[in-house]
N, C-alpha and C positions, 0 to 999 in steps of 0.2 A: 504493500500500500504506500509506503514511504517513497518508493521509486515513482509511482504514478503521480503522487502529489508534486514531485519536483519536476515532472516532465510536461505538465500542462501549462500552457501560457495562452492568454487571450490573443485575439486577432491583432497582430502587430500594427496593422494599418490604422487601428483605432487609438494608438498610443504615440506619445512623443517622449523624448528624453527630458524629464523635468529638471528644474533647478533644485530649490530646497524649500523647506517650510518649517515653521515652529509649531510646537504643540500648545504653548501657553498663549492665552488670549491677549496679554499685555507685553509679554517678554520680561526678561530679567531687568533688575534695576541696579545700576552701579554708580549712582551719583546723578545729581540733577542735570549736569552738563555732559555726563558720560566721559569725563576726563580720565586718563590713566593716572597712576600714582603721581602726585606732585613731585617735582625734582627737589631733592633735599640735599643733605650733605654728600650723598653719593654722587650727585651731579657735579659737585665742585672738582671732582677728580678728572673730569673730561676737559682737556685744554690742548692747545690754545684755541682761540676763536678762528674758525675756518668757515667756508661756505657750507660745508656739511653740518658743522656745529650750529650755524645760523638756522638752517632748515629744521634741524633737530629741535632747537628751542622754540621756533615758531609753531611747529607741529604740536609739541606737547603743551603749548599754551592755548591754542585755539582749535586743535583737531582738524585742521584744513587738509583734506586729502591731497591737495597740490604738493604739499611738502612731505607726504607719507613715503613716497618711493625714495626720495633723496635721504630721508631719515633712516630708512632700512639699510640703504647702501652704506651710509655713514657708520651706522652701528655695526654692520658686519666688518667694515674695515678696522674699527676700533676693538673688535672682539679679541683679537690676538694680543693686543697691548693691555687691555683692561677687561678681561672676560666677565668678571663679576658685575661691574656696573653696566657694561654694554648689553649683556644678556638680560639684566634687570629691565632695561627699556625695550630691548628687541622683542622680548616675549609679548609685551603690550602692543607694540606696533604691528607685529605679525597677527596678533589676535584681532586688532582693529581691521586690518586688511582682509582677513578671513570673513569678518562680518559684512564688509562692504561687497566682496566679490565671490565669496563662497568657495575659494580654492582650498581643497582638502590638505594640500601640502603645507599651506600657511598654518592651518590648525595644528597639524601634527608637530611642526617645528616649534610653534609657540608653546605647546605643552612641554616639549623637551626643555626649553629655556626657562619656563616657569618653575619646573621641578628642580632644575639645577640651581636656580637662584635661591629657592627656599631651602635647598639642602645646604647651601653655603651660609645662609643667614643674612638678613637685611641689615643695613647700617644701624637703624634704630628700631625699637619694638613697634612703634606706631606705623612705620613704613611696612613692617612685616605683616601686620594685620590688614592694611590696605591692599598690599600685594597679594596676600592669600585670598582675600575676597575677590580680587580681580581674577585670580586663577580659578576660583570656584565658578564664577559666572561664565568664564570662558568654557569650562567643562560642561556646564549646563547648556550653553549655546551649542556646543558640539553635539551633545546628546539630542537636542531638539532637531538638529539638522541631519545628523548622521547616525543616531542611535548609539548603542553601547552602554550597557548597564554599569560598567566599571567607571565611566565618566560621572554617572550620578553618585555612585558610592564615594568617590574621591571628593566630589563637590560638597556632599553633606559633612564629611569629616573635616574638611577645611573650614566650612562655615561654622561648625560647632566650636572649633578652636578660636575663630575670630570672635564669636559671641562671648567667649570667656574673657577676651581682651577688651570687650566693650560692655561693661556692666551697666546696670540700670542707671539712667541719668546721662549716659554718654550720648553725644550729639548724633553719632552715626549708628546707634544700636537699632533704631527702627529699620534702617536699610538692611541690616543683616537679618533681622527677623523676617522681613519680607522675602528676601532671597532664600532663606531656609524654608519658608512655607512653599515657595514655588518649586524648589527641588524636591521636598517631601511629597507634594502633590504629584509631581512627575513620576516619582518612584512608585506611588500608589497605582497610578495608571499603568505602570509597567508590570508590577508584580502583585498588586491587590492587597497589600497589608493595611488593615484598617487603622492601625496605630499611626500610620503616616498621615491619614486624614485628620485624626484628632489633634496630632501635634501641629499640623499646618494651621488649623483653625485657632489653636491656642496661641501660636506665635503671632499671627496677624491681629488677633484681638488685643494682645498686649501692645502691639505697635499703634493700633488705632486710638489708644488712650493717650498717645503723645501728640503734641502739636506738630502736624505734618505739613502744613502749608499747602502749596500747590501740588505736592506729591500725594495727597490723600486719595485721589481717585485710583492710583495704582493699588493701594492697600485695600480699598473697598472692592475693587474688581477681583483681587486674589481671594479675598474672603468669600465673595459671592460665588465664584466658580468652584471653590472648594466645597461650599455648602451644597451646590448643585450636584456635585459628584456624590456627596454623602446622601442627598435625597434620592438620586437615581439608584443607589445601592440599597438603602434602608427605608425609603418611602416615608420619612418623617416630614409631614407637611410644614412644620415650623421651619425646617431648613430652607424650603422653597420660598416661603414668605419672607424670611430674612434676606435671602439672596436677591429677591426682587427689590426690596427696600434699598439694599446696597447699590444695585445697578442704577436705580432711580436717582439716588443721591450723587453717584459718580457722574451721571449724565448732566445733572444740574450744575455741577462744578466745572463742566466743560462746555461753555457756550459756543455759539456759531463762530467759526473761525479757528477754534482750537484744533491743532493738527491731530489730536487723539480723540476728538469727539466721535469719529466714525467707529472707533473701537468700542466706546460705550454704547453706541446705537446697536452694534452687532450683539454685544453682550445682553442688552435688554431684550432684543428680538429673540435670542435663544431662550431667555427666561420665560418670555411670553409663550413660546412654543411648548415649553414644559408645562406651563399652567393650562394651556389649551388641552393637552393630553389628559390633564386631570379633570377639568371642568366641562370641556366641550364647547366653550364659548367661541364661536367662529370669529367674533370681532378680534380676539387675540391672534388667531391664525392669520387673518387678513392684514392686521397691523404689522405682524412680524414679516410677512412676505413683502409688503410695501416698503418697510424700512430696509430690508436686506437688498431689494432691487435698487433702492435709492443709493445705498452704500456702494454697490457694484458699479454705479455710474460714475463714481469718483475715482481719481488716481489712487491706487492702493499698492503697497508693497506686496510681494508674492505671498508673504505670511498671512496678512489680513485678507488678501483676495481669496486664498485657498479656504480660509476659515469661513468667509462670507458665502462662497460658492457651496460649501458643504451644508451650511445651515439652511440656505435657500433651497437646495436640492431636497433636504429632509422635509422642509415645510411644504414644498410642491407635491412630494409623494404622499404626505399626510393628507393634503387637500384632495388628491386623487382618490384616496381610500374613502374620504368622507363623501365626495360628490360624484366620483366616477368619471371625471372629465379626462379623456385620453391625453389632451394637450398638456395637462399638468404632469402626467407621468413621463411623457416624452421630454418635457423641459427639465424635469428633475433628473432624469438619466443623463441628459446632456451636461447639466451642471456638475453632477458627480464625476463625469469623465474629465471635465475641465479641472476640477479640484485634484483628481488623481494625477494629472500631468504635473502638478506643482508639488507632488509628494513622492519623491523617488524611493527606491528600495532602501530600507533602513530607517526611513522616517517613521517615528512612532505613531503618527496618525494614519499612515497608509493602510494598515490592516483594517481599521474601522471603516475607512472610505471604501475599500474593496468589498467589505461585508455589506455595507449599505447599498452599494452599486449592484451587487449580486442579487439581493432581495428585490430591488427595483426591477431588474431584468427578468427575474422569475415572474413578478407580477405582470409584466408586459407580455411575456411568453404565454401566460395562461389565457390571454385574450387574442394575441396576434398569431401564436403558434409558429413564429419565425425561428428556425433552428439556430440562427446566429445568436439570438438573445440567450437561449439556454446554454449554448456552448460557451459564450463569454461569461455568463453567470457562474458556470462550473469552474472555469479557469480562474476567475477572480476569487472565488471561494477557496480554491486550492492554494493560491498565493497568500490569502489572508491567514489560513491555518498555518502554513509554513513560516509565516512572518511573526507568529505570536508565540510567546513563551508558554510552556505548560504552567498552569496556575494563574496566568494573567486574567484580569476580569473579562477581557473581550474574547478570550479563546472559545468559550462556550457558544457565544453568538456566531463566531466564525465557523465552528463545527456545525452549528445548526444550518447555516447557509450552505455549507458543503453537503450536508445530509439531504437537504431539500432538493438541491440541484442534481445530486447524484441519483436520487430516487426517480426524478422526472426522466433523466437520461436512461436509467435502467428500464423504465416503462416504454421508452421509445425504442431502445436498442434490442431489448429482450434477449441479450446474451448472458450467459451465466456469470462471466467476469463482472459485468456492470451491476448485475443484481447482487452478487456477493459483496461487491465493494460498498453498495448502498447499505446493506445489512450491517457490514462491519463498521461503517461510520456511525450508524445509530448506536451500535453497541459500545463504541468508544465514548460517545456522549453519555450513555447511561453509566459507564464506569467512573466517570469523573463528576457526574452531577449528583450531589448529595441528596438523600431522601427528603431533606427539609427544603430543597430548592423549589420555588413555586412553579418552575418550568418542567420539572421532572415528569409530571403526569402527561403533559403534552408530548414530551419526548418518547415516553412509553407508547403512546398512541401511534406516533410516527413510526417507531421501531416495529410495532405490531403490523402496521400497514406494509412496511418493507418486507417483513417475513411472509405476509400473506401474498404479496406480489410474487415472491419466490416460490411459494407453495403452488399458486395458480399456474406458474410456468413449468415447474419441475415435479410437483406432487409429493414433496417430502412431508410426511405426517408430523414429524418432529417440529417443523416450522409452525404448523397450526397450533400445536400444544403450547409452544413457547409464546406465540402471539396471544393466545387466550390468557395465559398467565400475566403477560404484560398489560393487557386490557383490564384484567381484574385488579392488578396492583394500582393502575392509574385511578380506578374508582375508589379503591381503599384509601389512598392518600389524598384524595380530593375532598375538601369539606362539603358537608351536606348542603350548605347554602351557596356553593359556587355554581354559577350559571353554566360553566363548561361541563358540569357533571351530566347534564342532559345529553350532550354530544357523546361523551364517553360511554354512557349507559346504552345509547342507541347503537353505537358501534359494536359493543360487546353482544347485545341481543342479536344483531344482524349476523355476526360471525357464528354464534351458537346455532341459529337456525340453518345457516349455510352448512354447518358441520352435520346437522341432522339430515339435510338433503343429500350431502355428499355421501354419507354412509348408506343412503338408499339408492345411490347411483343416479340422482337427479340433478339437473342444473338449478342453481339457486334462483335464477331469473324465472323459472317456470312458476306458473301460478294456476293451480287447478284445485278448486275447493274439495272435490271428491277425493283426489289423491292426498291432499294435506290431511283431510279428516282421518284417513286410514293410517297415515304415517305418524301423525302427532299423538295418537291415542292407541294404547295397547290394552291387553286384558288387565294389566295392572294399573291402568289409568293414564293420565297425561304424562308424556316423557318428561323427566326432570329438567332437561335443558330447555324444552319448550315452555314449561311452567316458569323457569328462571327468566327466560327472555321476556315473557309477558309481564312478569313482575317488574323487571328493569324498565320496560317501556311504559308501564303504568306510572312509575315514579318519575320517569323522564318527562312524560307529557304533562304531568301535574306540577312541575317545578316552575312556580310563578315568575321567578326572576331570570329565567333563561330566555334566550332569543326566541321570539314567536315562531320563526321559520324552523328552528330545530325542534321545538315542542310539537309543531305540526307534523314534522317528519316522524317523530317518535309515535305520535298518536295514530298516524296512518299505518305505520307498521304494526302497531298494537292491533288495529282493526284487522289487518291482513292475516295476522297469526291467530287471533281469537275467533274470527268469523268461520273458518272451515269447521271448527270443532264446537261452534256455538258456545264458546266459553262464557262462564258466568259474568265476566267483566265486559262483555261485548257492548251492552247498552251504554255503559260508562265511556267506552272507547268511542262510540259514535257521538255521544254528547260532547265530549271534549274536543273531538276532531272538528265538528261543526263550529264550535265556539272559537277555536283557534283559527280556522279558516276565515271566519268573519273578521277576527282581530287582525289577521295577517293582511287581508285585503284592505281593511279600514286604515291601517297605519301607513299605507302608501299615499304619497302626497298628490299624485296625479291620477286622473281617471284612466289614462293610457297605461300607467304602471299597474293599476289594479287589474286591468284586463290581461296585461302581460304576465303578471304573477300567477293568475289562474291558469293561463295557457302553459306557462313554464313548468308548473307543477302538475302537469296532466297525469303523470304516472309516478307513483311512489311505491316501491317494493311490491309491484304487481297489483296494487290497489289503484284503480282509476279514480283520481281525485274528483273528476267531474261527476262520477256516479255515486259519490259518497252519500249524498242526501237520499238518493233513490234506494240505496242499500239500507240506510238507517230507517227510512220510512217502511221498507218491506219488513224489517225486524219488528218495528212497532205494530205493524198489521198482524204479524205472526202472534204477537202477544195480545191481540184484540184491542190495542190502544189506538183507535182510529183518530181521535182528536190529536194525539201526539204525532201521528203520522202526518197529519195536515200541517202541524207546526213545523215539523222537520223539513218537509218539502218547501214550505215558504221560506224557512231560514236558509237553506242551502241551495235550492234549485237554481236560483238566479241571483247569486250573491253579489255580483258586480252591480246589477240593477238596484238591488236593495241598498248597497253601499252608496251608490249614486244618489238614491233617494234620501239617505241619511245626510249626505253632505250638502245637498241642495235644499233640504227642508229642515231637518232636525237641527243641524248646525246653525242654519240661518235663524231658526226660531230661538235657539239657545243664545245666539248673539243678541237678540232682542231682549232677552231676559237678563243675561249676564255676559256682556261682551268680553270681559277679561277672561272669564272661564272658557269661552269658546276659542279665543286666541291661544290660551294656554294648552288646550286640548290639541289644537292643530299643530302648535309648535312641538309638543312632545311626540306626536305621531310622526312628524318629519324626522325628529331626532332618533326615534327608535328605528325607523326605516334605514337610516344611515348607519347606525351602530349595529344593526342586526345582521350585517354581512359577516357571517362567521368565517368564511374563507379568508377574508382579510384579517379578521380577528386572530385566527390561528396562525396566519402567515407572519404576523408582526413579530418584531424582536420582543423578547420576554418583558422588559419594562413597559413597552408600548402596549403589548397584549393585555397586561394587567390593568393599565390605565383604561383601555377600551372596555374591558369586561366590567370594571367598576362603574364606568359611566353608563353602560347599558343598564346595569342593576339600578342605578339611581334614577335613570329616566323611566324605567319600567315601574318602579315603585311610585314615582310621582304621577305617572300616567294612570295607574290603578286608583290612586287617591283622588285624582281629578274626576275619573269616571264615577266614583262613589259620590263625590260632591254633586255632580250633575244629576245623578239619580235621586238626590234629595230635593231637587227643585220640583215644584208643582208641574205635572204634565210630562215629566221625564223619567218616571220610575222604571220604564222598560228600555231605557237608552242602551243600545248595543246588546240587548237581550232579545231572544225570540219573541215574536208577537204571539200572545196566547190565542188559543182557538176561540175563546169567548168573543174576541174582537174580530178574528178572521171570518167567522161564520156570517157576519153581516155583509160580506161580499155577495152572498146569494139573495140579497133583498130584492133584486130585480128579476130573479129567475135562477134556476139551479146552476151551480158551477160544477163542472166535471174535471177532476184532476186525473190525469193519466200518468201512472208511475210505472216505469219500465226499468227493471234492474236485473242483474245476473242471478239474483236469488229467486225472485218471483215478479209477476206483473199484475197490477190491479188498477181498477178505476175507483176513485173515491168521489161519490156524489154528495155535495153539500146541498140539502134541499132548501127551497125557498122558505119553508116553514122553519123559522129560526129556533123553534123549540124541539125540532126533530134531530136525532143524532145523525152523523154522517153515515152514508150507506156504502159499504165496500163491495165491489163486484170483481171477483177473481177473473183474470184473463189468462188462463193457462197457455193458450196458443200464441199470445202476444209476447213471445220471449224476446230477449234482447237481440238475439241473432235474427229472429224473424223481422223485427221492426227495423233493424239495421239494413236487412236485405231490401225491404220495401223502400226505404229511404234511398238506397243506392240505385235501385231500379228506377225510381221516380226521377232522380237527377240525370240518369243516363237517357231516359226518354225525353225529358224536357230540353236537354242539350241539343237535340236534333231538330228543334223548331225551325220552320213550321212543320207540323207532323203530317205524315201521310196517313192513309187509312190504317196501315199496320201499326203506326205509332199511337194513333188514337185507341186502337184496340188494346195495345199494351197498357196504356194509361188506364183504361177502363178496368183491366184486370188487376192493376194495383189497387184501385178503389174498391173492387170487389173483395180482395184479400183483406184490406183494412177493415171493411165492413164485417167480415166474418169473424176475424180474430179480436177485434177491439170495439167497434162502434155498435154492432147489432146488440150485444149484451147490454150496453148502456141504453140504447133506444128502448129495449124491452122493459127495463126497470123504470125509465122515465114515463113511458106510456102506460105501463101496467101498475106496478106497485105505487109509484108516486103520483100517477094520474096527472101528468103535466099536459095541459091542453095543446092541441095542434097549433102550430104557428107561433107558439110561445118562444121567448128568447132563452137560449142556453149558452153559457160561457164555457169555453174550453181552456184549460190551463195545463200545458203539456210539459213533459220532462224528457231528458235524455234525447235519444235519436228521434223520438216521436214529434219533436217540435217542428220538423220540416214537412210533416205529412198533412194533407188536406182533410182533416177529420170532418170538416163541415160538408165535404162533398162525397163522403164514403157512401157506398150503396151497391146494389146488384146491377143496376142499369139494364134491367130487363123489362119487357112490357108488363104493365099492371103492377109493377113493384115500386113502392115508394122508397126513394133514397132519403138520407137524413135531411138533405136540403128541402125535400118536399114535406117533411114533418115539422121541422123547427128552424127558427132563425138563429144562426150561429154568430157568436162573437168570440174573440180570443182575448186573453189577458196574460201578460208575462208573469205576473204575480197577483196574488189576492190583494196585497197591499196596494198595488197599482190600481186595481179596480175600485177599492175603497176610496182611494185618493181621487179618482176620476168622478166619483159620485159625491164627494164631500162638498159642502157649501164653501164658497170663498170666505175670506176673513170677514170681520165685522164691517169693513168698509165696502159699500156697493161698488160694482164695476162701473166705470164711466161709459162703457159701451153697452147700452141697453139692447140695441138691435144689432144683429150680426152684420159685420162689415167684412166682405170677402176680398182678400188679397189674391189676385190671380197672377201667378208667375209663369210666363209662357216663353218657351224657347223653340220656335219652329226651326231655327238654324243655329247650330252650335259648332264653333270651330273644331275641326277634327272629328266630328260625330256625323252620323247619318241624319239627314233631314227628317223632320216630323211634319209632313204636309197637312195632316189633319188637325194640328194644334189650333190654327185660326178658327176652324169650325167649332172646335171644342170650347174655345174662349167665347165665341158668339153665343153658344147655348147657355153659358153661365150668365152672360150679361143680359138678362131679361128685364123687362120693366118691373119696377118695384124692388129691385135688389140693389143694395148699395155696394158697388164693387170698385176696386182700384186695380188697374191693369198695369203690370210691368212686363213688357214684351220686348224681346231681343236683347242681345248682349250689351248694348249701349245703355239700356234702361234697367234691365233685370240683372243688375250687378249684385255681387255677394253683399257688399256693404249696404246697398239700398234695400235689399230684401230684409236683412237683419234689422234695419231701422223701421221699415213698414210693419214688420211682424208685431211690434210693440203696440201698434195702433189698430190692429185688425184681429178680431176674435176668430175668424175663419181664414184658412189659406188653402188655395188649390194650386198644386204644382203640376204643370204640363211640360215636362222636359225629360231629359235622360237622367236616370238615377243608377248608381252603381254600389254594389256591396264590396267592401274591402275585406277579403277573406283573412288577411294577416292582421290588420288593425281595424277591428269592427267600428271603433269610434271615428274612423276616417271614412266610413261610408258617406257618400255625398251625392248632391244634385249638381249637374254640370251647368254652370252659368258662365259668366265671363271668366270666373275661376271657380274652384271647388267650394261649394257651401257644404261643410261637413256636419255630420250629426253632432260632433263635439261643439262646433260653432253655435248651433241652435240651442243645445243643452246649456251652454255657458251664458247665453244671452239673457236668460231669465225673462219669461213671457207672462206678465201678470193677467192678461185677458184671454189667454189661449183656450179655445173650446173645440174647434173642429179642424182637422187637417185632412185633405184629400190628396193622395199621392198618386197622380196619374203618371207614374214613372216606373221604369223597369226595376225589378229586384228590390222594391222598397220594403218588402216584408220577408226577405230572405236572410237567414241568419248566418252565423260564423261556424263553419264546419269544424274549426279547431276547438271550439267550446260549445258543444251542442246543448248543454244545459243552460246556456246563456243566449237567449233570443235577442241579441243586441243588433237589431237591424233598424232601418229608418223608422218604420212604423212604431215598433215598441219604444224606440228611443224618443220619438216625439211625444208619446204618451207620458213618459217620465219627465220630459221637458215641460209638461204642464197641459198638453192637449188632452182633453177629456175623451175625445172620440177621434179615431184615425182610420182612414181607409187606405189600404195599400195593396201591392201585388206580390205574389209569391215568386213569379218569374217574369220574363219579358212579355209585355202586353202588346197586342196588335194596335198599331197607331189608329187604324180606322174605328176601333171600338171606343176611342176617347170621346168623340162627340155624342155617341149613343148613351154612354154611361153618364156623361155630364148632364144631358137633357133630362133623362129619366130620374137621376139622383136628385137634382136640384128642384125639379118639378114636384117631387114627393116631399122634399124638405119644406118647400114654400106653399104647400097645398092649403095651409091655414095661415095666411099672412099675419093674423093676429097672435099666433102661437107658434113661432119658429124656434125650434130647440134642437140642440146637437144630439139629444138622446134618441132622435128618430133616425139617426144615420144608418144603423144596422138594418132596419126595415127598408129604408130607402135603397140601400145597396141590394138587398134581397129582391126588391121590386125590379131594379135595373137588370139583375141577373135573369129574371123571368123573361124580360123583354129580349135579352140576348138569346136565350134558349129558343124563344119563339121565332127568332130570325135564323135558327138552325146553324148558329156559329159552332165551330168545333168545340168539343168538350174542354180542351185545355185553355180556351180563351175565356170561358165564363167562370170556371171554378178557380181561376187565377186570383180573383178579387176577394179580399178578406177584410174583416172589420175588427179593430182593437178598441177596447175601452167600454165606456158606458153607453 
């Protein structure tokens, strides 16, 4: 392994040959003017006056580099005549030239002359102390630039002797104390001895009690940076607070124009970053980045430039982890590379820079998958490890970087050498990481992962056993209250089940309930490992302070393991899963993110997340708890829509009651979404990981407290809780509501009768299996894709409708007509789940002579949720609407750039603009613009779109109407429409949903209902342009048949009447069943 570590180097084209850099933030202090030892009696031995003597005297008086070269030449010439005195001054001159130009030979030679002079003894004792201090600061300077622990050890011994010669009260004692503190701090950073930190603090505190004059900022900075080191190691918040106070005072003592003000700005920025990691206040992060960018715009020496680049890089990478902006990560990596160029091999800060750069590159590789990123990360990590002494504080971080990069490479290469190397690195980490280290549990998890990688590749059973022992140990040493415990428990449970499946010869990704049921239970009961896995997941899912995403993952796996054997805990698993799903979506800041989250988590350990509510409802039906089944379906079936409803209505209502509480809830939700990225949490370096975990815990606790406070307010008792059936049943006040639940367990129809005192009626649908419904949905989409249909296509469509009638709709129709005695032509609402959402239940039937189809029996409407229907029926607020009579906004686009013309649109518009109807027409791309439509929607209670409409299958909220530009569903939802009543969408695909999230009917029609429209007419697929005028004439004639009583609640009957007219005109089946009604 050692050979491999020494052989890997990063891409040479990405590096240059750097100069040097210092580790200390201020540098050493050797006098206010940095003069060498003053010329004393020893100087008098140099005679007579010559040009060289003159340069020598001028140089040692004012340190003018112009005289430096002549001085060194002069002193070399005098060395043979007077070696003691000449070497006394030559050591200092060479040291100064080394500081100016960085020539290693000057440093080495100066050290020789310093040592010879001290060995001979100085002329007087005071000169000896001054000279020894000069020697010590030169040694420290050499260490900071070139490394070498022996330089540090010599410097400390020299300074301790000088301190003895400068007792309390001595004018120069403070300077020695400062330099001692700087050297001790440097030694701590090299070898990690805590006593060095304590002594450094003690020495500087003593010095700060002396009147320091203009040099006080040097001392304040040294104390602050030492306190920050102690805080990073031991997490005492008092150290951080005192450090920030010191930096603030130092900055105040260096006003604009002070050449060292930039140093104080850098130091304060670093402290702000540390505080940000603790508190999460983004103002600290933004301020730090702004200050560091400002400093880099100034002329800086290489030392301060490298320091500024490093801190800015760290800040940018942190902001990337917080906000996910790729530009921040790229810029951070670029700044790290610039800093690395300024820190050559041997520089004490180089290993830390290499480590940070490696982690940043790993982060970018995980999104970009660029091989160069992970190859460079591995090479940098190798160099960092090779450059760090065993036992040094940074070595563990460097090993972690090497372990992470090596594991990724082993997963890519899949050769035994790479995989073995990855395992060996993790074992090396465990060997040196003490049991009390807060990072050990995470290292155990990583090591287990590497062992499982090797098992999956080569099948060595010993690797699995060791991996399980590592996972178990990680849980044992992790406190019960730690949020990472959920992650660890879920990992162990997953491995235990994988072992059970492996022993049975099955792939862990297989998910077959029947097989699991036979495998998990024997004659002796549930297998011990299965019972242990379920218990682990139960605890993990219920850990309140853990990231919601990880709790949800645990809960879903709990469901998937408990469901096949109908474990006693299954009901609890369903309940917590639905609750966590709601919380997970709710804490997303953007509607698009909410939808993305649901789509992203479509599959968790074999359990389809989108079918969770359906499975949970099926379980409730099994237990004859029909009311609970309705509550579950409402809670989980269309969670994004419900979340949207909460954000647009409940949060707005909350702001009216308590604006501060509403803002606090939104702020905490945003913070939890950011901090809940557990991949970034676990990837972070140990101190940063601890900070992020602690911040998540604090945000989660405050979020829970805020929710409880909201629930105490009048009218908010069910905030973020499922709506009870006692409330939901009112959705059937206008007619029965039929919920169709299709799951892989069972399928049923639940009828909520119009009689609000009657219980829900469950109708088993044994033939409407998930596979059967999915097949009908696929068949329908394939048929409709071939429009216009020929006779064969129409026949296939009729067969789909017949099948739907037989397996799902006929049993419902029989109960409606028989047991519930619902009169013919009454209104019935369909509320569909899973794959059923895309099927035309309103049009199901046998389509045979003398046979009545469902459309001949009842007038159908749809609703995405019961809550949406309740909302559509609810009265407006206490303030009456200013629009007493319906005003129709007509948006017409007969010609749209890049689209097929719609020649019948003008006729359609003309049929709407009948006498006695107040209409506003926006026609054509110059008038019907996106902005104009959004403006006019606020002043019109009815809107009719006659244009192209499109469903976005990837981003449902981007489904749109084609105007001068896209008018998206999200645009309309966000606009807030106080007077919305009726929307008629004479546009293609306005009621077609998202295939990626079939439980979420997020299409234009349903979306407009949630935007506030009480009644919406849309199309399930592309409509025939020539049908537009017929629909418009018949629909609006019916709506205005009683001019004194025009109301949106007649829309379903008006549409049904228009469909009858189309049928009489003998239009093909696919053209009239296309139109659907949503809402009241």
